[in-house]
PDB file of all heavy atoms in Angstrom:
ATOM      1  N   MET A   1       0.792  -1.138  -0.072  1.00  0.00           N
ATOM      2  CA  MET A   1      -0.032   0.086  -0.029  1.00  0.00           C
ATOM      3  C   MET A   1       0.898   1.308   0.030  1.00  0.00           C
ATOM      4  O   MET A   1       0.487   2.240  -0.619  1.00  0.00           O
ATOM      5  CB  MET A   1      -0.912  -0.008   1.257  1.00  0.00           C
ATOM      6  CG  MET A   1      -1.926   1.052   1.218  1.00  0.00           C
ATOM      7  SD  MET A   1      -3.162   0.582   2.420  1.00  0.00           S
ATOM      8  CE  MET A   1      -3.899   2.051   2.873  1.00  0.00           C
ATOM      9  N   THR A   2       1.982   1.185   0.726  1.00  0.00           N
ATOM     10  CA  THR A   2       2.822   2.385   0.750  1.00  0.00           C
ATOM     11  C   THR A   2       3.410   2.577  -0.596  1.00  0.00           C
ATOM     12  O   THR A   2       3.626   3.841  -0.956  1.00  0.00           O
ATOM     13  CB  THR A   2       3.904   2.235   1.832  1.00  0.00           C
ATOM     14  OG1 THR A   2       4.668   1.049   1.595  1.00  0.00           O
ATOM     15  CG2 THR A   2       3.419   2.354   3.172  1.00  0.00           C
ATOM     16  N   GLY A   3       3.719   1.606  -1.346  1.00  0.00           N
ATOM     17  CA  GLY A   3       4.329   1.710  -2.729  1.00  0.00           C
ATOM     18  C   GLY A   3       3.270   2.385  -3.587  1.00  0.00           C
ATOM     19  O   GLY A   3       3.654   3.230  -4.487  1.00  0.00           O
ATOM     20  N   ILE A   4       2.059   2.048  -3.537  1.00  0.00           N
ATOM     21  CA  ILE A   4       1.018   2.682  -4.369  1.00  0.00           C
ATOM     22  C   ILE A   4       0.750   4.164  -4.148  1.00  0.00           C
ATOM     23  O   ILE A   4       0.608   4.967  -5.017  1.00  0.00           O
ATOM     24  CB  ILE A   4      -0.271   1.825  -4.316  1.00  0.00           C
ATOM     25  CG1 ILE A   4      -0.116   0.449  -4.812  1.00  0.00           C
ATOM     26  CG2 ILE A   4      -1.446   2.508  -5.009  1.00  0.00           C
ATOM     27  CD1 ILE A   4      -1.176  -0.612  -4.502  1.00  0.00           C
ATOM     28  N   THR A   5       0.695   4.412  -2.710  1.00  0.00           N
ATOM     29  CA  THR A   5       0.435   5.797  -2.346  1.00  0.00           C
ATOM     30  C   THR A   5       1.730   6.689  -2.276  1.00  0.00           C
ATOM     31  O   THR A   5       1.549   7.932  -2.110  1.00  0.00           O
ATOM     32  CB  THR A   5      -0.243   5.693  -0.975  1.00  0.00           C
ATOM     33  OG1 THR A   5       0.751   5.095  -0.019  1.00  0.00           O
ATOM     34  CG2 THR A   5      -1.477   5.027  -0.900  1.00  0.00           C
ATOM     35  N   GLY A   6       2.868   6.152  -2.445  1.00  0.00           N
ATOM     36  CA  GLY A   6       4.101   6.906  -2.389  1.00  0.00           C
ATOM     37  C   GLY A   6       4.481   7.309  -0.898  1.00  0.00           C
ATOM     38  O   GLY A   6       5.392   8.217  -0.773  1.00  0.00           O
ATOM     39  N   LEU A   7       3.987   6.671   0.083  1.00  0.00           N
ATOM     40  CA  LEU A   7       4.350   7.063   1.472  1.00  0.00           C
ATOM     41  C   LEU A   7       5.574   6.272   1.860  1.00  0.00           C
ATOM     42  O   LEU A   7       5.857   5.174   1.423  1.00  0.00           O
ATOM     43  CB  LEU A   7       3.154   6.658   2.562  1.00  0.00           C
ATOM     44  CG  LEU A   7       1.788   7.301   2.281  1.00  0.00           C
ATOM     45  CD1 LEU A   7       0.769   6.647   3.180  1.00  0.00           C
ATOM     46  CD2 LEU A   7       1.964   8.769   2.657  1.00  0.00           C
ATOM     47  N   ASP A   8       6.313   6.974   2.778  1.00  0.00           N
ATOM     48  CA  ASP A   8       7.505   6.397   3.374  1.00  0.00           C
ATOM     49  C   ASP A   8       7.169   5.175   4.225  1.00  0.00           C
ATOM     50  O   ASP A   8       6.270   5.243   5.083  1.00  0.00           O
ATOM     51  CB  ASP A   8       8.199   7.408   4.122  1.00  0.00           C
ATOM     52  CG  ASP A   8       9.474   6.762   4.887  1.00  0.00           C
ATOM     53  OD1 ASP A   8      10.511   6.527   4.154  1.00  0.00           O
ATOM     54  OD2 ASP A   8       9.364   6.504   6.027  1.00  0.00           O
ATOM     55  N   ARG A   9       7.619   3.983   3.985  1.00  0.00           N
ATOM     56  CA  ARG A   9       7.220   2.713   4.651  1.00  0.00           C
ATOM     57  C   ARG A   9       7.497   2.892   6.163  1.00  0.00           C
ATOM     58  O   ARG A   9       6.576   2.370   6.925  1.00  0.00           O
ATOM     59  CB  ARG A   9       7.883   1.543   4.085  1.00  0.00           C
ATOM     60  CG  ARG A   9       7.433   0.222   4.597  1.00  0.00           C
ATOM     61  CD  ARG A   9       8.168  -0.804   3.810  1.00  0.00           C
ATOM     62  NE  ARG A   9       7.722  -2.181   4.326  1.00  0.00           N
ATOM     63  CZ  ARG A   9       7.072  -3.105   3.570  1.00  0.00           C
ATOM     64  NH1 ARG A   9       6.833  -2.842   2.357  1.00  0.00           N
ATOM     65  NH2 ARG A   9       6.650  -4.198   4.180  1.00  0.00           N
ATOM     66  N   GLN A  10       8.604   3.283   6.637  1.00  0.00           N
ATOM     67  CA  GLN A  10       8.881   3.441   8.029  1.00  0.00           C
ATOM     68  C   GLN A  10       7.940   4.386   8.651  1.00  0.00           C
ATOM     69  O   GLN A  10       7.599   4.269   9.823  1.00  0.00           O
ATOM     70  CB  GLN A  10      10.341   3.801   8.317  1.00  0.00           C
ATOM     71  CG  GLN A  10      11.302   2.689   8.356  1.00  0.00           C
ATOM     72  CD  GLN A  10      12.637   3.061   8.687  1.00  0.00           C
ATOM     73  OE1 GLN A  10      13.076   4.187   8.470  1.00  0.00           O
ATOM     74  NE2 GLN A  10      13.333   2.383   9.564  1.00  0.00           N
ATOM     75  N   ARG A  11       7.680   5.511   8.126  1.00  0.00           N
ATOM     76  CA  ARG A  11       6.817   6.450   8.686  1.00  0.00           C
ATOM     77  C   ARG A  11       5.397   5.915   8.807  1.00  0.00           C
ATOM     78  O   ARG A  11       4.757   6.082   9.906  1.00  0.00           O
ATOM     79  CB  ARG A  11       6.801   7.766   7.840  1.00  0.00           C
ATOM     80  CG  ARG A  11       6.068   8.888   8.402  1.00  0.00           C
ATOM     81  CD  ARG A  11       6.161  10.107   7.680  1.00  0.00           C
ATOM     82  NE  ARG A  11       5.578  11.275   8.333  1.00  0.00           N
ATOM     83  CZ  ARG A  11       5.543  12.399   7.919  1.00  0.00           C
ATOM     84  NH1 ARG A  11       6.157  12.793   6.771  1.00  0.00           N
ATOM     85  NH2 ARG A  11       4.819  13.358   8.549  1.00  0.00           N
ATOM     86  N   ALA A  12       4.913   5.188   7.790  1.00  0.00           N
ATOM     87  CA  ALA A  12       3.581   4.604   7.893  1.00  0.00           C
ATOM     88  C   ALA A  12       3.508   3.624   8.979  1.00  0.00           C
ATOM     89  O   ALA A  12       2.593   3.521   9.727  1.00  0.00           O
ATOM     90  CB  ALA A  12       3.241   3.938   6.542  1.00  0.00           C
ATOM     91  N   ALA A  13       4.545   2.710   9.210  1.00  0.00           N
ATOM     92  CA  ALA A  13       4.607   1.768  10.343  1.00  0.00           C
ATOM     93  C   ALA A  13       4.625   2.535  11.602  1.00  0.00           C
ATOM     94  O   ALA A  13       3.947   2.038  12.593  1.00  0.00           O
ATOM     95  CB  ALA A  13       5.838   0.953  10.196  1.00  0.00           C
ATOM     96  N   ARG A  14       5.391   3.599  11.777  1.00  0.00           N
ATOM     97  CA  ARG A  14       5.319   4.289  13.052  1.00  0.00           C
ATOM     98  C   ARG A  14       3.922   4.866  13.314  1.00  0.00           C
ATOM     99  O   ARG A  14       3.427   4.866  14.448  1.00  0.00           O
ATOM    100  CB  ARG A  14       6.378   5.417  13.039  1.00  0.00           C
ATOM    101  CG  ARG A  14       7.790   4.945  13.196  1.00  0.00           C
ATOM    102  CD  ARG A  14       8.724   6.124  13.241  1.00  0.00           C
ATOM    103  NE  ARG A  14      10.002   5.678  12.829  1.00  0.00           N
ATOM    104  CZ  ARG A  14      10.805   6.275  11.788  1.00  0.00           C
ATOM    105  NH1 ARG A  14      10.341   7.192  11.200  1.00  0.00           N
ATOM    106  NH2 ARG A  14      11.931   5.765  11.526  1.00  0.00           N
ATOM    107  N   TRP A  15       3.287   5.402  12.308  1.00  0.00           N
ATOM    108  CA  TRP A  15       1.933   6.015  12.444  1.00  0.00           C
ATOM    109  C   TRP A  15       0.960   4.883  12.956  1.00  0.00           C
ATOM    110  O   TRP A  15       0.102   5.133  13.810  1.00  0.00           O
ATOM    111  CB  TRP A  15       1.455   6.645  11.245  1.00  0.00           C
ATOM    112  CG  TRP A  15       2.001   8.104  11.197  1.00  0.00           C
ATOM    113  CD1 TRP A  15       2.913   8.611  10.299  1.00  0.00           C
ATOM    114  CD2 TRP A  15       1.508   9.181  11.988  1.00  0.00           C
ATOM    115  NE1 TRP A  15       3.022   9.976  10.548  1.00  0.00           N
ATOM    116  CE2 TRP A  15       2.193  10.402  11.432  1.00  0.00           C
ATOM    117  CE3 TRP A  15       0.483   9.394  12.903  1.00  0.00           C
ATOM    118  CZ2 TRP A  15       1.980  11.650  12.084  1.00  0.00           C
ATOM    119  CZ3 TRP A  15       0.300  10.570  13.464  1.00  0.00           C
ATOM    120  CH2 TRP A  15       0.973  11.669  13.065  1.00  0.00           C
ATOM    121  N   THR A  16       1.086   3.729  12.248  1.00  0.00           N
ATOM    122  CA  THR A  16       0.171   2.615  12.669  1.00  0.00           C
ATOM    123  C   THR A  16       0.469   2.111  14.012  1.00  0.00           C
ATOM    124  O   THR A  16      -0.540   1.962  14.855  1.00  0.00           O
ATOM    125  CB  THR A  16       0.424   1.505  11.687  1.00  0.00           C
ATOM    126  OG1 THR A  16       0.269   1.969  10.341  1.00  0.00           O
ATOM    127  CG2 THR A  16      -0.403   0.311  11.889  1.00  0.00           C
ATOM    128  N   LEU A  17       1.697   2.142  14.537  1.00  0.00           N
ATOM    129  CA  LEU A  17       1.963   1.805  15.861  1.00  0.00           C
ATOM    130  C   LEU A  17       1.370   2.792  16.789  1.00  0.00           C
ATOM    131  O   LEU A  17       0.939   2.429  17.915  1.00  0.00           O
ATOM    132  CB  LEU A  17       3.569   1.557  16.109  1.00  0.00           C
ATOM    133  CG  LEU A  17       4.024   1.015  17.388  1.00  0.00           C
ATOM    134  CD1 LEU A  17       3.377  -0.415  17.684  1.00  0.00           C
ATOM    135  CD2 LEU A  17       5.450   0.849  17.533  1.00  0.00           C
ATOM    136  N   CYS A  18       1.544   4.063  16.536  1.00  0.00           N
ATOM    137  CA  CYS A  18       0.923   5.092  17.350  1.00  0.00           C
ATOM    138  C   CYS A  18      -0.540   4.959  17.389  1.00  0.00           C
ATOM    139  O   CYS A  18      -1.068   5.099  18.573  1.00  0.00           O
ATOM    140  CB  CYS A  18       1.212   6.512  16.781  1.00  0.00           C
ATOM    141  SG  CYS A  18       3.068   6.987  17.057  1.00  0.00           S
ATOM    142  N   ARG A  19      -1.193   4.503  16.335  1.00  0.00           N
ATOM    143  CA  ARG A  19      -2.664   4.360  16.339  1.00  0.00           C
ATOM    144  C   ARG A  19      -3.063   3.040  17.296  1.00  0.00           C
ATOM    145  O   ARG A  19      -4.019   3.201  17.957  1.00  0.00           O
ATOM    146  CB  ARG A  19      -3.115   4.165  14.891  1.00  0.00           C
ATOM    147  CG  ARG A  19      -4.585   4.090  14.800  1.00  0.00           C
ATOM    148  CD  ARG A  19      -5.249   5.296  15.320  1.00  0.00           C
ATOM    149  NE  ARG A  19      -6.603   5.095  15.552  1.00  0.00           N
ATOM    150  CZ  ARG A  19      -7.528   5.903  15.045  1.00  0.00           C
ATOM    151  NH1 ARG A  19      -7.230   6.963  14.456  1.00  0.00           N
ATOM    152  NH2 ARG A  19      -8.855   5.497  15.393  1.00  0.00           N
ATOM    153  N   VAL A  20      -2.233   2.175  17.290  1.00  0.00           N
ATOM    154  CA  VAL A  20      -2.455   0.968  18.040  1.00  0.00           C
ATOM    155  C   VAL A  20      -2.378   1.362  19.590  1.00  0.00           C
ATOM    156  O   VAL A  20      -3.328   1.039  20.370  1.00  0.00           O
ATOM    157  CB  VAL A  20      -1.505  -0.195  17.822  1.00  0.00           C
ATOM    158  CG1 VAL A  20      -1.486  -1.293  18.910  1.00  0.00           C
ATOM    159  CG2 VAL A  20      -1.711  -0.793  16.503  1.00  0.00           C
ATOM    160  N   LEU A  21      -1.327   2.260  19.892  1.00  0.00           N
ATOM    161  CA  LEU A  21      -1.269   2.821  21.344  1.00  0.00           C
ATOM    162  C   LEU A  21      -2.498   3.658  21.620  1.00  0.00           C
ATOM    163  O   LEU A  21      -2.971   3.504  22.648  1.00  0.00           O
ATOM    164  CB  LEU A  21       0.105   3.508  21.419  1.00  0.00           C
ATOM    165  CG  LEU A  21       0.280   4.233  22.733  1.00  0.00           C
ATOM    166  CD1 LEU A  21       0.267   3.242  23.876  1.00  0.00           C
ATOM    167  CD2 LEU A  21       1.541   5.044  22.675  1.00  0.00           C
ATOM    168  N   GLN A  22      -2.937   4.475  20.580  1.00  0.00           N
ATOM    169  CA  GLN A  22      -4.030   5.297  20.906  1.00  0.00           C
ATOM    170  C   GLN A  22      -5.359   4.390  21.155  1.00  0.00           C
ATOM    171  O   GLN A  22      -6.065   4.662  22.188  1.00  0.00           O
ATOM    172  CB  GLN A  22      -4.395   6.194  19.770  1.00  0.00           C
ATOM    173  CG  GLN A  22      -5.445   7.089  19.979  1.00  0.00           C
ATOM    174  CD  GLN A  22      -5.697   8.025  18.774  1.00  0.00           C
ATOM    175  OE1 GLN A  22      -5.493   7.731  17.637  1.00  0.00           O
ATOM    176  NE2 GLN A  22      -6.055   9.293  19.096  1.00  0.00           N
ATOM    177  N   ASN A  23      -5.542   3.410  20.386  1.00  0.00           N
ATOM    178  CA  ASN A  23      -6.546   2.495  20.616  1.00  0.00           C
ATOM    179  C   ASN A  23      -6.573   1.821  21.978  1.00  0.00           C
ATOM    180  O   ASN A  23      -7.636   1.605  22.654  1.00  0.00           O
ATOM    181  CB  ASN A  23      -6.733   1.518  19.421  1.00  0.00           C
ATOM    182  CG  ASN A  23      -7.169   2.009  18.096  1.00  0.00           C
ATOM    183  OD1 ASN A  23      -7.627   3.092  18.003  1.00  0.00           O
ATOM    184  ND2 ASN A  23      -6.832   1.275  17.048  1.00  0.00           N
ATOM    185  N   ALA A  24      -5.299   1.398  22.324  1.00  0.00           N
ATOM    186  CA  ALA A  24      -5.227   0.685  23.620  1.00  0.00           C
ATOM    187  C   ALA A  24      -5.595   1.632  24.843  1.00  0.00           C
ATOM    188  O   ALA A  24      -6.232   1.234  25.730  1.00  0.00           O
ATOM    189  CB  ALA A  24      -3.681   0.220  23.753  1.00  0.00           C
ATOM    190  N   LEU A  25      -5.102   2.894  24.639  1.00  0.00           N
ATOM    191  CA  LEU A  25      -5.389   3.859  25.674  1.00  0.00           C
ATOM    192  C   LEU A  25      -7.015   4.116  25.856  1.00  0.00           C
ATOM    193  O   LEU A  25      -7.463   4.207  26.852  1.00  0.00           O
ATOM    194  CB  LEU A  25      -4.736   5.239  25.589  1.00  0.00           C
ATOM    195  CG  LEU A  25      -3.187   5.096  25.721  1.00  0.00           C
ATOM    196  CD1 LEU A  25      -2.606   6.379  25.264  1.00  0.00           C
ATOM    197  CD2 LEU A  25      -2.827   4.836  27.069  1.00  0.00           C
ATOM    198  N   TRP A  26      -7.614   4.223  24.658  1.00  0.00           N
ATOM    199  CA  TRP A  26      -9.055   4.329  24.590  1.00  0.00           C
ATOM    200  C   TRP A  26      -9.780   3.103  25.261  1.00  0.00           C
ATOM    201  O   TRP A  26     -10.712   3.263  26.085  1.00  0.00           O
ATOM    202  CB  TRP A  26      -9.650   4.496  23.318  1.00  0.00           C
ATOM    203  CG  TRP A  26      -9.392   5.878  22.709  1.00  0.00           C
ATOM    204  CD1 TRP A  26      -9.164   7.076  23.393  1.00  0.00           C
ATOM    205  CD2 TRP A  26      -9.423   6.239  21.432  1.00  0.00           C
ATOM    206  NE1 TRP A  26      -8.937   8.168  22.468  1.00  0.00           N
ATOM    207  CE2 TRP A  26      -9.151   7.594  21.229  1.00  0.00           C
ATOM    208  CE3 TRP A  26      -9.556   5.554  20.158  1.00  0.00           C
ATOM    209  CZ2 TRP A  26      -9.072   8.319  20.011  1.00  0.00           C
ATOM    210  CZ3 TRP A  26      -9.526   6.188  18.979  1.00  0.00           C
ATOM    211  CH2 TRP A  26      -9.241   7.648  18.974  1.00  0.00           C
ATOM    212  N   ASP A  27      -9.173   1.843  25.001  1.00  0.00           N
ATOM    213  CA  ASP A  27      -9.748   0.674  25.595  1.00  0.00           C
ATOM    214  C   ASP A  27      -9.535   0.657  27.087  1.00  0.00           C
ATOM    215  O   ASP A  27     -10.499   0.282  27.828  1.00  0.00           O
ATOM    216  CB  ASP A  27      -9.158  -0.539  24.845  1.00  0.00           C
ATOM    217  CG  ASP A  27      -9.591  -0.775  23.505  1.00  0.00           C
ATOM    218  OD1 ASP A  27     -10.547  -0.174  23.117  1.00  0.00           O
ATOM    219  OD2 ASP A  27      -8.897  -1.544  22.709  1.00  0.00           O
ATOM    220  N   ILE A  28      -8.406   1.128  27.569  1.00  0.00           N
ATOM    221  CA  ILE A  28      -8.196   1.210  29.052  1.00  0.00           C
ATOM    222  C   ILE A  28      -9.116   2.193  29.695  1.00  0.00           C
ATOM    223  O   ILE A  28      -9.675   1.876  30.705  1.00  0.00           O
ATOM    224  CB  ILE A  28      -6.653   1.544  29.244  1.00  0.00           C
ATOM    225  CG1 ILE A  28      -5.764   0.328  28.921  1.00  0.00           C
ATOM    226  CG2 ILE A  28      -6.538   1.909  30.811  1.00  0.00           C
ATOM    227  CD1 ILE A  28      -4.302   0.791  28.833  1.00  0.00           C
ATOM    228  N   GLU A  29      -9.384   3.241  29.085  1.00  0.00           N
ATOM    229  CA  GLU A  29     -10.360   4.258  29.571  1.00  0.00           C
ATOM    230  C   GLU A  29     -11.661   3.563  29.670  1.00  0.00           C
ATOM    231  O   GLU A  29     -12.522   3.943  30.594  1.00  0.00           O
ATOM    232  CB  GLU A  29     -10.479   5.446  28.785  1.00  0.00           C
ATOM    233  CG  GLU A  29      -9.334   6.381  28.959  1.00  0.00           C
ATOM    234  CD  GLU A  29      -9.650   7.848  28.141  1.00  0.00           C
ATOM    235  OE1 GLU A  29     -10.359   7.709  27.261  1.00  0.00           O
ATOM    236  OE2 GLU A  29      -8.951   8.823  28.537  1.00  0.00           O
ATOM    237  N   ALA A  30     -12.053   2.688  28.711  1.00  0.00           N
ATOM    238  CA  ALA A  30     -13.301   2.004  28.730  1.00  0.00           C
ATOM    239  C   ALA A  30     -13.461   0.818  29.668  1.00  0.00           C
ATOM    240  O   ALA A  30     -14.431   0.111  29.733  1.00  0.00           O
ATOM    241  CB  ALA A  30     -13.623   1.654  27.353  1.00  0.00           C
ATOM    242  N   GLY A  31     -12.267   0.470  30.343  1.00  0.00           N
ATOM    243  CA  GLY A  31     -12.367  -0.474  31.331  1.00  0.00           C
ATOM    244  C   GLY A  31     -11.534  -1.818  30.869  1.00  0.00           C
ATOM    245  O   GLY A  31     -11.630  -2.786  31.582  1.00  0.00           O
ATOM    246  N   ALA A  32     -10.972  -1.942  29.653  1.00  0.00           N
ATOM    247  CA  ALA A  32     -10.313  -3.025  29.193  1.00  0.00           C
ATOM    248  C   ALA A  32      -8.998  -3.354  30.105  1.00  0.00           C
ATOM    249  O   ALA A  32      -8.356  -2.430  30.507  1.00  0.00           O
ATOM    250  CB  ALA A  32     -10.027  -3.009  27.750  1.00  0.00           C
ATOM    251  N   ALA A  33      -8.807  -4.519  30.293  1.00  0.00           N
ATOM    252  CA  ALA A  33      -7.582  -4.894  31.067  1.00  0.00           C
ATOM    253  C   ALA A  33      -6.456  -5.499  30.174  1.00  0.00           C
ATOM    254  O   ALA A  33      -5.383  -5.644  30.585  1.00  0.00           O
ATOM    255  CB  ALA A  33      -7.941  -5.978  32.029  1.00  0.00           C
ATOM    256  N   ALA A  34      -6.707  -5.707  28.936  1.00  0.00           N
ATOM    257  CA  ALA A  34      -5.693  -6.285  28.005  1.00  0.00           C
ATOM    258  C   ALA A  34      -5.955  -5.707  26.588  1.00  0.00           C
ATOM    259  O   ALA A  34      -6.939  -5.220  26.232  1.00  0.00           O
ATOM    260  CB  ALA A  34      -5.758  -7.736  27.941  1.00  0.00           C
ATOM    261  N   LEU A  35      -4.900  -5.650  25.870  1.00  0.00           N
ATOM    262  CA  LEU A  35      -4.996  -5.233  24.516  1.00  0.00           C
ATOM    263  C   LEU A  35      -5.649  -6.246  23.660  1.00  0.00           C
ATOM    264  O   LEU A  35      -5.609  -7.477  23.833  1.00  0.00           O
ATOM    265  CB  LEU A  35      -3.454  -5.142  23.936  1.00  0.00           C
ATOM    266  CG  LEU A  35      -3.148  -4.418  22.671  1.00  0.00           C
ATOM    267  CD1 LEU A  35      -3.614  -2.988  22.836  1.00  0.00           C
ATOM    268  CD2 LEU A  35      -1.728  -4.411  22.392  1.00  0.00           C
ATOM    269  N   GLU A  36      -6.554  -5.671  22.714  1.00  0.00           N
ATOM    270  CA  GLU A  36      -7.258  -6.558  21.835  1.00  0.00           C
ATOM    271  C   GLU A  36      -6.204  -7.471  21.026  1.00  0.00           C
ATOM    272  O   GLU A  36      -5.292  -7.070  20.636  1.00  0.00           O
ATOM    273  CB  GLU A  36      -7.974  -5.840  20.772  1.00  0.00           C
ATOM    274  CG  GLU A  36      -9.084  -4.909  21.337  1.00  0.00           C
ATOM    275  CD  GLU A  36     -10.421  -5.707  21.533  1.00  0.00           C
ATOM    276  OE1 GLU A  36     -10.674  -6.703  20.689  1.00  0.00           O
ATOM    277  OE2 GLU A  36     -11.182  -5.341  22.436  1.00  0.00           O
ATOM    278  N   PRO A  37      -6.503  -8.777  20.853  1.00  0.00           N
ATOM    279  CA  PRO A  37      -5.542  -9.620  20.116  1.00  0.00           C
ATOM    280  C   PRO A  37      -5.124  -9.198  18.789  1.00  0.00           C
ATOM    281  O   PRO A  37      -3.960  -9.300  18.511  1.00  0.00           O
ATOM    282  CB  PRO A  37      -6.356 -11.092  20.046  1.00  0.00           C
ATOM    283  CG  PRO A  37      -7.446 -10.877  21.102  1.00  0.00           C
ATOM    284  CD  PRO A  37      -7.787  -9.419  21.251  1.00  0.00           C
ATOM    285  N   GLU A  38      -6.062  -8.645  17.967  1.00  0.00           N
ATOM    286  CA  GLU A  38      -5.644  -8.099  16.715  1.00  0.00           C
ATOM    287  C   GLU A  38      -4.689  -6.949  16.873  1.00  0.00           C
ATOM    288  O   GLU A  38      -3.746  -6.819  16.137  1.00  0.00           O
ATOM    289  CB  GLU A  38      -6.836  -7.626  15.937  1.00  0.00           C
ATOM    290  CG  GLU A  38      -7.866  -8.766  15.579  1.00  0.00           C
ATOM    291  CD  GLU A  38      -8.922  -8.940  16.759  1.00  0.00           C
ATOM    292  OE1 GLU A  38      -8.816  -8.222  17.703  1.00  0.00           O
ATOM    293  OE2 GLU A  38      -9.711  -9.878  16.610  1.00  0.00           O
ATOM    294  N   GLN A  39      -4.944  -6.052  17.854  1.00  0.00           N
ATOM    295  CA  GLN A  39      -4.014  -4.829  17.907  1.00  0.00           C
ATOM    296  C   GLN A  39      -2.670  -5.335  18.437  1.00  0.00           C
ATOM    297  O   GLN A  39      -1.652  -4.753  18.077  1.00  0.00           O
ATOM    298  CB  GLN A  39      -4.612  -3.918  18.981  1.00  0.00           C
ATOM    299  CG  GLN A  39      -5.957  -3.344  18.606  1.00  0.00           C
ATOM    300  CD  GLN A  39      -5.777  -2.272  17.405  1.00  0.00           C
ATOM    301  OE1 GLN A  39      -4.960  -1.465  17.520  1.00  0.00           O
ATOM    302  NE2 GLN A  39      -6.664  -2.384  16.544  1.00  0.00           N
ATOM    303  N   ALA A  40      -2.667  -6.432  19.301  1.00  0.00           N
ATOM    304  CA  ALA A  40      -1.397  -6.901  19.893  1.00  0.00           C
ATOM    305  C   ALA A  40      -0.572  -7.506  18.674  1.00  0.00           C
ATOM    306  O   ALA A  40       0.586  -7.375  18.628  1.00  0.00           O
ATOM    307  CB  ALA A  40      -1.567  -7.995  20.889  1.00  0.00           C
ATOM    308  N   ALA A  41      -1.273  -8.081  17.799  1.00  0.00           N
ATOM    309  CA  ALA A  41      -0.540  -8.886  16.709  1.00  0.00           C
ATOM    310  C   ALA A  41       0.003  -7.773  15.716  1.00  0.00           C
ATOM    311  O   ALA A  41       1.144  -7.889  15.255  1.00  0.00           O
ATOM    312  CB  ALA A  41      -1.513  -9.824  15.866  1.00  0.00           C
ATOM    313  N   ILE A  42      -0.699  -6.728  15.513  1.00  0.00           N
ATOM    314  CA  ILE A  42      -0.174  -5.529  14.664  1.00  0.00           C
ATOM    315  C   ILE A  42       1.086  -5.036  15.337  1.00  0.00           C
ATOM    316  O   ILE A  42       2.037  -4.801  14.723  1.00  0.00           O
ATOM    317  CB  ILE A  42      -1.241  -4.579  14.525  1.00  0.00           C
ATOM    318  CG1 ILE A  42      -2.394  -5.114  13.539  1.00  0.00           C
ATOM    319  CG2 ILE A  42      -0.771  -3.321  13.809  1.00  0.00           C
ATOM    320  CD1 ILE A  42      -3.686  -4.202  13.584  1.00  0.00           C
ATOM    321  N   ALA A  43       0.933  -4.693  16.635  1.00  0.00           N
ATOM    322  CA  ALA A  43       2.114  -4.092  17.380  1.00  0.00           C
ATOM    323  C   ALA A  43       3.301  -4.986  17.288  1.00  0.00           C
ATOM    324  O   ALA A  43       4.439  -4.605  17.003  1.00  0.00           O
ATOM    325  CB  ALA A  43       1.666  -3.801  18.834  1.00  0.00           C
ATOM    326  N   ARG A  44       3.054  -6.288  17.536  1.00  0.00           N
ATOM    327  CA  ARG A  44       4.257  -7.271  17.429  1.00  0.00           C
ATOM    328  C   ARG A  44       4.889  -7.230  16.093  1.00  0.00           C
ATOM    329  O   ARG A  44       6.103  -7.279  16.012  1.00  0.00           O
ATOM    330  CB  ARG A  44       3.784  -8.608  17.946  1.00  0.00           C
ATOM    331  CG  ARG A  44       3.726  -8.962  19.359  1.00  0.00           C
ATOM    332  CD  ARG A  44       3.522 -10.421  19.657  1.00  0.00           C
ATOM    333  NE  ARG A  44       2.478 -11.036  19.108  1.00  0.00           N
ATOM    334  CZ  ARG A  44       1.253 -10.902  19.739  1.00  0.00           C
ATOM    335  NH1 ARG A  44       1.166 -10.245  20.937  1.00  0.00           N
ATOM    336  NH2 ARG A  44       0.092 -11.496  19.220  1.00  0.00           N
ATOM    337  N   ALA A  45       4.064  -7.306  15.061  1.00  0.00           N
ATOM    338  CA  ALA A  45       4.601  -7.250  13.662  1.00  0.00           C
ATOM    339  C   ALA A  45       5.450  -6.021  13.379  1.00  0.00           C
ATOM    340  O   ALA A  45       6.450  -6.116  12.665  1.00  0.00           O
ATOM    341  CB  ALA A  45       3.443  -7.446  12.777  1.00  0.00           C
ATOM    342  N   LEU A  46       4.915  -4.942  13.795  1.00  0.00           N
ATOM    343  CA  LEU A  46       5.565  -3.594  13.595  1.00  0.00           C
ATOM    344  C   LEU A  46       6.923  -3.534  14.400  1.00  0.00           C
ATOM    345  O   LEU A  46       7.838  -2.916  13.902  1.00  0.00           O
ATOM    346  CB  LEU A  46       4.639  -2.512  13.845  1.00  0.00           C
ATOM    347  CG  LEU A  46       3.504  -2.318  12.827  1.00  0.00           C
ATOM    348  CD1 LEU A  46       2.578  -1.244  13.330  1.00  0.00           C
ATOM    349  CD2 LEU A  46       3.922  -1.983  11.443  1.00  0.00           C
ATOM    350  N   LEU A  47       6.924  -4.083  15.614  1.00  0.00           N
ATOM    351  CA  LEU A  47       8.010  -3.951  16.425  1.00  0.00           C
ATOM    352  C   LEU A  47       9.243  -4.843  15.963  1.00  0.00           C
ATOM    353  O   LEU A  47      10.265  -4.664  16.363  1.00  0.00           O
ATOM    354  CB  LEU A  47       7.733  -4.174  17.860  1.00  0.00           C
ATOM    355  CG  LEU A  47       6.897  -3.125  18.540  1.00  0.00           C
ATOM    356  CD1 LEU A  47       6.401  -3.387  19.925  1.00  0.00           C
ATOM    357  CD2 LEU A  47       7.710  -1.837  18.610  1.00  0.00           C
ATOM    358  N   ARG A  48       8.874  -5.968  15.253  1.00  0.00           N
ATOM    359  CA  ARG A  48       9.821  -6.874  14.759  1.00  0.00           C
ATOM    360  C   ARG A  48      10.629  -6.332  13.566  1.00  0.00           C
ATOM    361  O   ARG A  48      11.657  -6.902  13.267  1.00  0.00           O
ATOM    362  CB  ARG A  48       9.210  -8.219  14.377  1.00  0.00           C
ATOM    363  CG  ARG A  48       9.036  -9.132  15.450  1.00  0.00           C
ATOM    364  CD  ARG A  48       8.499 -10.464  14.989  1.00  0.00           C
ATOM    365  NE  ARG A  48       7.091 -10.538  15.597  1.00  0.00           N
ATOM    366  CZ  ARG A  48       6.187 -11.157  15.067  1.00  0.00           C
ATOM    367  NH1 ARG A  48       6.269 -11.882  13.854  1.00  0.00           N
ATOM    368  NH2 ARG A  48       4.858 -11.181  15.507  1.00  0.00           N
ATOM    369  N   ARG A  49      10.086  -5.279  12.881  1.00  0.00           N
ATOM    370  CA  ARG A  49      10.736  -4.837  11.743  1.00  0.00           C
ATOM    371  C   ARG A  49      12.147  -4.241  12.015  1.00  0.00           C
ATOM    372  O   ARG A  49      12.527  -3.690  12.817  1.00  0.00           O
ATOM    373  CB  ARG A  49       9.811  -3.738  11.168  1.00  0.00           C
ATOM    374  CG  ARG A  49       8.548  -4.328  10.761  1.00  0.00           C
ATOM    375  CD  ARG A  49       7.584  -3.289  10.155  1.00  0.00           C
ATOM    376  NE  ARG A  49       8.008  -3.185   8.756  1.00  0.00           N
ATOM    377  CZ  ARG A  49       8.472  -2.076   8.196  1.00  0.00           C
ATOM    378  NH1 ARG A  49       8.600  -1.076   8.956  1.00  0.00           N
ATOM    379  NH2 ARG A  49       8.762  -2.054   6.945  1.00  0.00           N
TER     380      ARG A  49
END
């Protein structure tokens, strides 16, 4: 997708990781005790890069 849109791949990955963090904070505010499995998988994949 970054190739098609011309976005910097590393920058897009960082923005996505920030979005996962934002979602996690919203979930915590709503009473969640753990990260959604899908969000955790995205974060792990991005951190392995």
